[in-house]
N, C-alpha and C positions, 0 to 999 in steps of 0.2 A: 543430498540434503533433503531431509524429510521434516516437515513442520506442521504443528497444530496452531491455528490462529483463532482468536475470539475477540470480541469487543470487551471494553471495560464493564459494560452492563451485563454481558453474559457471565463474566468472571465473578462479579459481585453477587449475581443470582445463585450461581453454583456454590459460592462460599457460604452464603446464608443457609442453603439447604444441607450441604455436606458436613458442615462444622457447627453443630448446635452445642448446647451446654451439657449434653448427656455424656460426652466422651466416647460415644459409640460410632461405628462406621455407618455411613449412609451412601446411597447410590443414585445416579441420574443417568439418563441416556439422551442422545441428541442425533439429529440428522446433520450431516456435514457435507457442504459442497466440496468439490475437488478442483484442483488445478495441477496440470502436469506440463513440464518442459524437460528437455534432456538433462538428466542428473538431479532433478528436483521434483518433489511431489508435496503438495500442500493440502491440508484438510482445514476447512473453515466451518466453525459452528454456525448453523442456520436456525435450528429450532431445538429447544431444550424441553425434555419431559422429565419432571422430577418424580421419582418413585416414592410415594407417601411413606413416611417412616413407620406409621402405624400398621402398614401391611408387611413390614420386614421383620425378620428376626435379627436383632442387632447386638453385637458384642464389641468390645474394644479392639478386637483383632480380626473380625469377620462380619459379613452381612449376607443373609440369605433373603432373596427378594423374588417376587412374582414377575413373570415375564410377559404378562398379558398386554400391558401397554406397549412394550417393545414389539410384540408380534403385530400389533395394529399399525406400526410404522413401516414394516418391511415392504408392503406393497407399494407405498409411495417412494420408498428408497429405491426399489428396483425400477419403477417407472420413470423417475426423474434423475436417476444417476447419482444418488446420494450415497455416501458412506455412513456407517453407524459408529458412534462413539459411546463407549461405556466408561463412566468415570465414577470412582468411589473415593472415600477419604481414608487416610491413615491418621486418626486423631492422636496417636501416640508418637507420630513423627518418623515412623519407619520408612527409610528412603530407598526401598526396593520393592519389587513385586515379590510377595511371599509365595510359598509352595501352594497355599490355598488359592491365591490369585491365579497361579499357573494352571491349576486343575480346572478352576471355574471358567477361566478364559478359553481353554481348549474346548470344553464342552459347549460354551455359549457361542463362540465364533465358528465352530464347525457347523452348528445349526444355522446361524445367520448366513454363512457362506453358501449354503444350499439354496437360499432364497435370493441373496444379493451378491453378485459376483464382485471380485476385486478385494482390495485391502480395506481394513477397518482399523479402528483405534481403540486401545484400552489405556486409560490414564488414571493417575492418582493425584489427589490434592493433599498437601501437608498442612499442618496447623497455621502456618504463616501465609497460606494462599498459594504457595509455589506449586506448580504442576509439572509432572514428568509423565512420559508415556511411551508406548510402543505400538508398532504396526502388527496387526494380526489378521489371520484368515484361516481357511480350512487347513488343518494340519498343525496349527500353532503359530508361534511368534515368527514374524518376518524380519524384525529388526527394530532397534530403538528409534524413537523420534530424536532428531538432532537438536531440536529446540521447540519451545512453546512461546508464543508471542501474544501479548495483550495490547490491544490498540484502543486508546481513549485519549483523555487529556494528556496522559503520559504514554510513552511507548515502553513497555516492559518486555524484555526478552530473557528467557531462562534457557541457556544452552545445556545440553545433556552433560557436557564436560567443560570445565573452565580451566584452560591452560594458557598462561601468559607467554606469548612469543614476542620477545623484545627485538625490535629492529634498530638499525643504525640511524633512523631519521625521526622516530616518534618520541624521543625522550621528553621534549618540551610538552607534548600532548599529555604524557603520563603525569607530568608535574601538576597539571591542572585537573585532569579527569581521573587519574589513577589507572591501574592496570585493567580493571574490568571494563570500563567504558571504552578505553582504547582498543581492547580486544573485541568488544562488540562491533566497533566500526570496521575492524578487519574482517569480521564475519558477515557484514551486511552485503546484500545485493540491492543496489539502488537503481531504479529506472528513471531516466531523464528523457522527456519527450520535448524535442526542440533543441538543436545544437547551434544556436545563433547568439544574438545579443545578450540575453540573460542566461541562456543555457551554458555557453562556454565558460563564463566565470564561475557558475555553479559547479560545473564538472571539474574545473581546475582546483577549486577548494576541496571538493570531495576527495579527489585523488591525493592531494597533499595532506589531508587528514588521515589517510590510510585506509579508506574504504576498499574492501577486498575485491568487489565485482561491480561493474557498472554496465547497464544495458542502455544503449543509445538508440533512439528512434528519430529518424530525420529523412524526409523525402527529397530535400533540395540540395543544390550544389553551391559551392563558394562562388561569389561574384565580387567584382572590384568594390562595389558599394558596401560589402560586408567587412572589408579590411579595417574599418575604423573601430570595430568592436568585437571581433571574434578572436579569442585567445588562440594562439598557435597557427592561425591562418596566414598564408603568404601570398604574394602576387602570383607565384608559380601555380599555387592551388587554384586561384581565380582563373588564370589563363587556361588551365587544364580542365576547368569545371569539375573539380573533385567534389564528390558528395561530402557534406559537412561532417557526417558521422565517421566516414572513412578518414578524413583529415584529422579528426579528434582522436581516433584510435591510434593513428601514427604518432600524434603529439604525446599522448599518454605513454606510449611505448618508449619514446625518447626520454621522458622524465625518469623512468626506470625504477619506480617504487613498488612494482609487482602487482599493480591493479590489473585484474582480468577485465577485458572489454569485449562485449558482444554488441553487434550493431544490426539494425534493420533499416534498409534504405526504402522506407515506405511510411505510411500513416499509422497512427496508433491503433486504428480499428482493423488493420489487415490481420489475417489469421496468425502469421508468424509473430507480429508485434503483440497481439493479445496473449498468446501463449507465454511469451517471455515476460511481459509486464505482470501478468497474473501471479507469477511465481517470484516476483521481487519482494523485498521487505518494506520498501518505501518508494513512493513515486514523487517526482518533481515535474511540474508542468511549466514549461518555459516557452510559451507560444502565444501568438495573438489570436489564433483561430478560436471562435466560440464553439464550433463543432468539436474541435480537439479537446477543449477544456471540459465540455459536457461528457465526452467519451471517457476521459480520465476520471471524472467524478463517478461515473457508473462503474468503471473498473474497480475503483477504490471501494465502492459499496459491495459489489458482487463478490469480491475476493478479500474483503476485510483488510484493507490496506490504508495506512496513513498517506495522505496526498497533500503536498505543499505546492500551492499555485502562486506563480509570479506574474504580476501585471504592471506594465509601465506605460505612462502616458505623458507625452510632451506636446504641448500646443504652441506652435510658433507660426509667424507670418511668412516665413521663408526669406526674410530680409534682415534677420537678426533680432526681431522683436519677439520676446517670449511672454506668452500669456500665463502658462502654468507648467510646472514640472512636478510629477507625482508618480508614486509607485505603491503597490500594495502586495502584501504577502498574506495568503489565506492558508490556515491549517484546517484541512478537511478530514474529519474522522468518520468512519462508517457508522451509519445510524444517527448521525448528527445533521446539522444544517449543511446545505449544499451551496455551491456557487449561485445556482439559480434562486434558491430560497433566500439567499442573502442579497439578492438584487443586482448581482454582477452582470447578468444578462437576462433577457426575457425569452419566452417561447417564440415570439416573433423574430427576435434577433437570431435565435438558433436556427429557425427554419430558413431565414434569409442566408445565413452562412452556409448551410447545407446546399441550398440552391446555387450559391455562387460557385461551389466546387463541382457540383454534379451537372449543372446546366448553365454555364456562364453566359451564353447568348440570351437565354430566356431571363436570367437574372438581370442583365443589363436592360433588357426591355421593360421589366417590371419596375426597375428603379426610375427609368425615364418617364414611365406612365404614372409614377407616384404611388404604386401599390405597395412597395416595400421601401424601407429606408436603406440607403447604400451604406456599406461598411468600409470604413477607412482602413486600408491595409498598407499604407505607405507613409507612416508617421516619421518624424525625425527620430534619430537614435544616437545616444552619446554613451561612450564606454563607461564613464565615471558614474552616471546614473544607473546603468545596468548593473555595474559591479556592486553598488550600494544595496540595491534590492536583492541581488544574488547573495550577498553576505548576510542580509537579514534572514533570507530563507534558510541558508545553511546553519546559521546560529539557531534558528527555530528547531531544526532537527536535533542539534546538540542539546537544547534545553528540554526537549521532549524525552530524549534518552537519559539525560543526566541533569535533573532539574536544579539549576543554580539560581533561580529567580527568587526575589523576596515576595512576589505575589504568585497566586496559583496560575498554572499554565492555562487554565480555562479562560482567564482574562485576556489571553493573547490570540484568540481565534483569528482576528484580523488585525494587521498592523499596516497603517497607511502613512507613508512619508509624503508630506506636503512641503516640498523643498522651497517653493517660493515664499512660504509663510514660516519656514523654520520650525515645523511642528511634526510630531509623531502622534498619530491618533490610534488608540487601541479600542477594539471592540470585543466583547466576550462571546463565548459560544451561544448560539441561538437555539430555538426549538428545532427538533428534527424535521427534515424534509419528508412529509408523510407519503409522498409518491415513491421515494427511494427506500425508506426504512424497511418495508417488507422484504426487500431483496438482499439484505445484508447476509453475506456468507452463502449466497445461492450457488456460486461457482459456475463452471461451464454449463451451458444450456443451449437449446435450439429455439430461436436463433440466438447467436451470442449477445449477451447483455440484454436479451429480450427486445432487441432493436430490429424490426423487420427489414430495414435498409441494409443490414449486414447479411441477410440471407441465412440459409441453413448451414450449420457446420457440417463438414464432410466426415 
């Protein structure tokens, strides 16, 4: 699977430049971050350079352009590990690379390959904004892109080929969403971090919706206290202390709907988890850890991924008295507001959570001395509340893939369920997190996610 990803903002900018009223071709180039895991390679647009139309010789079926601006980018591409994207328009709607395109790409990418090793991308935009492309390098074409994805208020995915494969369990899905969206679900790779109270119902629904591949990240094992809320878990699993992701992988195999499951028995920031999550199509965060949520927000930014975060809070006195029951689902898009800029947690909360994991004795000492605020990690948990929030999160994915709402998706950036008050509170997308916005599409780098605590990648 080979994919080109970009934000909605990137796509809109390219469309304005490449498809003007002249009816002639235009061209742009970009630096693209990369992500690679076994069987998958992803290119993410990081920085676009438009080639001014007044410097080009433009016709309806060709464009000749100066490469000076591209040459200026190659040193940075080589130093920082970027790939190069060349994208031009076919304003007449021709849905293939032409012979002229083949000749010009061979010449261009032979030259680029001498300066910047690895694969690069050539792509074409059609009048409706659809993009298709191919991987190129020294010697010519390496193969087609399998899909192009646009991540924003909506999630748009354009597969290279659209073939409807009808299975014996998805007829009712097709009645609601049609063949195309049902097939998109079958082609998705979804990463779920946290296979516990909110993660297990999320995974259960994704599998039964027909998602083709799921990556599970979970360091902990099943305990007796988890049996009230983890789908598929048994007392035998608790007694054997089976890792939660291992248990879920077995559970999904028993369901038998063909979903491929890959697991990492570790944290989201370990090298294996980072590699797998960076090449997913969508991320779900189903954990209480502030550090984990911050890491996922950065992964979504650096690798241009939509991230759906689940949070649940039950305040009770331990004797049956309930003060509040609430949950929230955040849709995070790269280049938009982050969990931190939305006020879900502060920098102090994040630092305390990192300290709790890396140096628990010092953390407890700092809490006793009053230097940091302690983090409650053992709240009540109820399966019905977890499942409600998980269903809201999965429906959020469906709405972003296949917009069925009467209001714009932008109005649903945050959904809060206040169960004690019987209310659902919606909040729209906010201004971008200025600390993360410059890193959209950066891809793999040293240190990973530009976090010194992760060390240098090997």
